[in-house]
C-alpha positions as CSV (number, residue, x, y, z in Angstrom):
1,M,-61.7,-89.7,-15.5
2,I,-58.5,-87.8,-16.6
3,E,-57.0,-91.2,-17.5
4,V,-59.7,-91.8,-20.2
5,I,-59.2,-88.4,-21.6
6,I,-55.4,-88.9,-21.8
7,K,-55.7,-92.4,-23.4
8,Q,-58.3,-91.1,-26.0
9,Y,-56.2,-88.2,-26.9
10,L,-53.0,-90.3,-27.3
11,D,-54.7,-92.8,-29.2
12,E,-55.7,-90.2,-31.6
13,H,-52.3,-88.4,-31.8
14,L,-49.8,-91.2,-31.6
15,D,-49.0,-94.1,-33.9
16,V,-48.6,-96.4,-31.0
17,P,-51.3,-97.8,-28.7
18,S,-51.7,-96.8,-25.0
19,F,-52.8,-99.0,-22.2
20,F,-53.6,-98.7,-18.5
21,E,-51.4,-101.7,-17.6
22,H,-48.6,-103.8,-18.8
23,N,-49.3,-107.6,-19.6
24,T,-47.2,-110.2,-21.2
25,K,-48.3,-109.8,-24.7
26,M,-47.6,-106.2,-25.8
27,P,-46.4,-104.7,-29.1
28,A,-42.9,-103.6,-29.7
29,R,-43.8,-99.9,-28.9
30,F,-46.6,-98.6,-26.7
31,V,-47.4,-96.2,-23.9
32,V,-48.6,-97.1,-20.2
33,I,-50.6,-94.5,-18.4
34,D,-50.3,-94.6,-14.6
35,R,-52.0,-92.0,-12.5
36,T,-49.8,-91.6,-9.3
37,G,-51.8,-88.9,-7.4
38,G,-54.3,-86.0,-7.5
39,N,-56.7,-83.8,-5.5
40,E,-59.6,-81.5,-5.9
41,R,-60.0,-77.9,-4.7
42,T,-63.0,-75.6,-5.4
43,G,-64.0,-77.7,-8.5
44,L,-60.8,-77.8,-10.2
45,K,-59.2,-81.3,-10.2
46,S,-55.5,-82.1,-10.3
47,A,-53.7,-85.3,-11.2
48,V,-50.1,-86.5,-11.5
49,V,-49.7,-88.9,-14.4
50,A,-46.8,-90.9,-15.5
51,L,-46.7,-91.9,-19.2
52,Q,-44.2,-94.7,-19.8
53,S,-43.0,-95.1,-23.3
54,Y,-41.7,-98.6,-24.3
55,A,-39.7,-99.5,-27.3
56,E,-37.2,-102.0,-28.5
57,S,-34.3,-99.7,-28.1
58,L,-33.2,-97.0,-25.7
59,Y,-33.2,-94.5,-28.7
60,E,-36.6,-95.6,-29.7
61,A,-37.8,-95.2,-26.3
62,A,-36.6,-91.8,-25.9
63,S,-38.1,-90.9,-29.3
64,L,-41.4,-92.1,-28.4
65,N,-41.2,-90.1,-25.2
66,E,-40.4,-86.7,-27.1
67,R,-43.6,-87.7,-29.3
68,V,-45.6,-88.2,-26.1
69,K,-44.5,-84.9,-24.6
70,E,-45.5,-83.1,-27.8
71,A,-48.9,-84.7,-28.0
72,V,-49.5,-83.9,-24.2
73,A,-48.6,-80.4,-24.8
74,G,-51.4,-80.3,-27.3
75,M,-54.2,-81.3,-24.8
76,I,-54.3,-77.8,-23.4
77,G,-56.7,-77.1,-26.2
78,L,-59.3,-79.6,-24.8
79,D,-62.2,-78.0,-22.9
80,A,-61.6,-80.3,-20.0
81,I,-58.1,-79.4,-19.5
82,A,-57.1,-76.2,-17.6
83,S,-53.4,-76.8,-17.4
84,V,-50.7,-79.4,-18.2
85,R,-47.2,-79.2,-17.0
86,L,-44.3,-81.7,-17.4
87,N,-42.8,-82.6,-14.1
88,S,-40.0,-84.5,-15.2
89,D,-38.9,-87.2,-17.8
90,Y,-35.9,-89.7,-17.7
91,N,-34.8,-93.1,-18.7
92,F,-36.8,-95.7,-16.7
93,T,-35.9,-98.8,-18.2
94,D,-37.9,-101.6,-16.8
95,T,-35.4,-104.2,-15.2
96,E,-38.2,-106.7,-14.4
97,T,-39.4,-107.2,-18.1
98,K,-36.0,-106.3,-19.5
99,R,-37.6,-103.7,-21.8
100,Y,-36.6,-100.2,-22.5
101,R,-38.7,-97.4,-21.3
102,Y,-38.7,-93.5,-20.8
103,Q,-41.1,-91.9,-18.3
104,A,-42.6,-88.5,-18.5
105,V,-44.4,-87.2,-15.4
106,F,-47.3,-84.6,-16.0
107,E,-49.3,-82.5,-13.7
108,F,-52.7,-81.9,-15.0
109,K,-55.5,-79.5,-13.8
110,Y,-58.8,-80.3,-15.2
111,Y,-62.5,-80.0,-14.9
């Protein structure tokens, strides 16, 4: 599962934890991994994954987002990853929880 590969990589390369879902007792800074789509063609799988960077201020969320993008760029060195491309990233402040967050959307090709 690409989500597990991403989580393990982020947990090894960032100083904040990553999660697959948001719950009520979260740390001040963290990343949520959300797969939004994908497909498979001739053995090569693809996935669209949103990585949401939460922090206590808009500046810190944007800063964490930059560190997430740098970490994900390094995933191209993994045997399981054929390519990774940043689709978009933007301020995505969570109005429901009233927490600052940025979202970076990536397209992964993997085996």
